[in-house]
C-alpha positions, 0 to 999 in steps of 0.5 A: 203453464198456460192455464196458470197464466189464464187463472192469474189474468182472471184474478187480476180482474176479480178477487179470487175466493182465496183472497176474500179473507184478506179483502175483509181484513181477517187473513194471516197472509196480508192486509186489505191495503196490500191486496188493494196495491196488488189489484191496482198495479201498485205492487206485485203479488209476492211469488211464493211458488218456490217455497217448499210448503207451496211445492209440497202442497201442490204435490200432495193435493192428488194424494189427499184427494185419493185419501179423501176418496178412500175414506168417503167412497166418493169419486172426485174430479178436477174442475178447471172452470172459473166460477163467477156470479153476475155483478159480483167481482169474485171468481172461484177456481176449485180444487175438485168436484164430487162426481154425481153430486152438487158438492165440492172439495177443497184440499189443504195441507198444513204439516207444521205451525206456520202462519196461523194455521190453527185448525183447533180455534175455529168452531168448525175446526177450520181457520176462518180464512179457509172457511171464507174461501169455501163459503165463496165457492158455495156462493158462486156454485150454488152447490149443496155443501163443500168438503175440506180434506186437510192433511195435518201434522201427525200425519192426520187427515181431517174431513169437514163438511161445510153447508151454505150460510146465508149470513156468511154469504151476505157478509162476503157479498158486501165485503167483496163489493166494498173492497172492489169499489175501492179498487175500481175508484182507486180509493 
């Protein structure tokens, strides 16, 4: 429980990578205004920890990590470090790292059609809000690539590999800085 409290406190002083899309206005989970209200203390972050989809996602994370290892032959490890870059109010708390490589693993579960989880519309096969999250991790870590293991309805396991994209990283840097300026200036 203490680790969850520490992560929540760090995210109050920065944007989490999972919040990038919302700050930039492309998230199905909320608007930039709602996020700004949360970061400035005007609104509470909704507590979704009791939702079945969240409970299942947390419980299935280890299962998906094991399936990923079985499919790829790569060993994964938990990583509790909060990744940051000087001058950028962004923090990344990653799901897993790949042992012996400069590679991360993001785990997603989408067992139904909820909240715009369309895994077919994106050119990469990954919804844009998740793609931005992964690019945030790539930006913060400087690693070579990031895998996304997605357990989808069916069930189907899909594994995607995302490589750094300088244009996406520039967009994230500028968007995060602009959003955070509004938080700090209370605008």
